[in-house]
C-alpha positions in Angstrom: 189.8 151.7 80.1 186.1 152.7 80.1 187.0 156.1 78.6 189.1 154.6 75.8 186.8 151.7 75.0 183.4 153.3 75.5 183.3 157.1 76.2 185.7 158.3 73.5 184.5 156.3 70.5 181.5 157.4 68.4 180.0 153.9 67.8 182.4 151.1 68.3 185.7 149.5 67.2 186.7 147.4 64.2 190.1 146.9 65.8 191.9 147.9 68.9 195.4 149.1 68.5 198.4 149.8 70.7 197.1 153.2 71.6 195.2 151.3 74.3 198.6 150.9 75.9 199.6 154.6 75.8 201.3 155.4 79.1 202.3 151.8 79.8 206.0 151.1 80.5 208.0 150.6 77.2 209.1 147.1 78.4 205.4 146.0 78.7 204.5 147.5 75.3 207.4 145.7 73.7 206.5 142.4 75.4 202.9 142.6 74.2 203.4 144.0 70.7 207.1 143.2 69.9 207.6 147.0 69.6 205.0 147.5 66.9 202.7 150.6 67.2 199.4 151.0 65.4 196.2 153.0 66.0 192.8 151.6 66.9 190.2 151.7 64.1 186.7 153.1 64.8 183.9 151.1 63.3 182.9 152.7 60.1 179.1 152.4 59.9 176.9 153.8 57.1 173.2 153.8 57.8 170.7 153.1 55.0 169.0 156.4 55.4 172.2 158.4 55.9 171.4 159.3 59.5 174.2 159.3 62.0 174.9 155.8 63.4 174.0 155.0 66.9 175.5 152.5 69.3 173.9 149.1 69.4 172.6 147.7 72.7 172.7 143.9 72.9 169.9 142.3 74.9 169.0 138.7 75.7 168.0 137.0 72.5 169.8 139.6 70.3 173.3 138.2 70.4 173.0 136.2 67.2 176.3 136.3 65.3 178.3 137.5 68.3 180.9 135.3 69.8 182.0 137.2 72.9 180.6 139.8 75.2 182.5 142.1 77.7 181.1 143.9 80.7 183.4 146.4 82.5 183.2 146.6 86.3 185.2 148.4 88.9 187.0 145.2 89.8 187.6 143.9 86.3 186.2 142.8 83.0 183.6 140.0 82.6 184.3 137.9 79.6 181.3 136.0 78.3 181.4 133.3 75.7 178.1 134.0 74.0 178.0 130.6 72.4 178.2 128.8 75.7 176.9 131.0 78.6 174.9 134.1 79.6 177.6 135.1 82.2 181.3 134.7 82.4 184.2 134.9 84.9 185.6 138.4 85.8 189.3 139.0 84.9 190.6 141.5 87.5 192.2 144.7 86.4 195.4 143.7 88.3 195.9 140.6 86.0 199.2 140.7 84.3 198.4 141.8 80.7 201.0 139.3 79.4 198.8 136.4 80.7 198.1 133.9 77.9 194.3 133.4 77.8 192.5 130.5 76.1 190.1 131.4 73.2 188.2 128.2 73.7 184.6 129.3 74.5 183.7 126.3 76.7 186.5 127.2 79.1 185.0 130.6 80.0 182.5 129.3 82.5 180.8 131.7 85.0 181.7 129.6 88.0 185.1 128.4 86.8 188.5 129.8 87.0 189.7 132.3 84.4 191.3 130.2 81.7 194.7 132.0 81.6 198.3 131.0 82.1 200.5 133.6 83.7 203.6 134.6 81.7 206.7 132.6 82.2 209.3 134.4 84.4 212.3 135.7 82.5 215.3 133.4 82.5 218.0 134.3 85.1 221.2 135.2 83.4 224.6 134.7 85.0 226.2 137.9 86.1 229.7 136.4 86.6 232.0 134.3 84.5 231.4 130.6 84.6 234.5 128.7 85.6 235.9 126.3 82.9 235.0 122.7 83.2 237.7 120.5 84.8 239.8 118.5 82.3 239.0 114.8 82.2 241.2 112.6 84.2 244.0 110.9 82.3 243.3 107.3 81.5 245.9 104.5 81.1 245.3 101.5 78.9 246.9 98.2 79.7 248.5 96.4 76.8 247.7 92.8 76.4 250.3 90.4 75.2 
């Protein structure tokens, strides 16, 4: 992940594509992208003086205009809601990538749980024929005279 997101990119990303999933099982790629494939886009930066662009380092007090920050650790990725906190919870690398995460900044508290809902299990399908329903019992109607 570090190689793809940081080491192999000149400056940064304007969009991450499905190439981030290269090597993942086809079933997972289909579940996450509905089978679509598209490449990541590098950030296209032109400097005023024409010099090669350099990576930006964000420090305290310089995050104006940014909504989210991410820090990669051996155990997972820290997700920081920059509008709410200076730290965030760490999402472990073993987390199912199909997990549905909230994008509400206030839920990403550093001491709270990761605001995610695991994927629903696939429905169990019957593997044998279902017997037909029993016919309704015959009814008799008394005739009134």
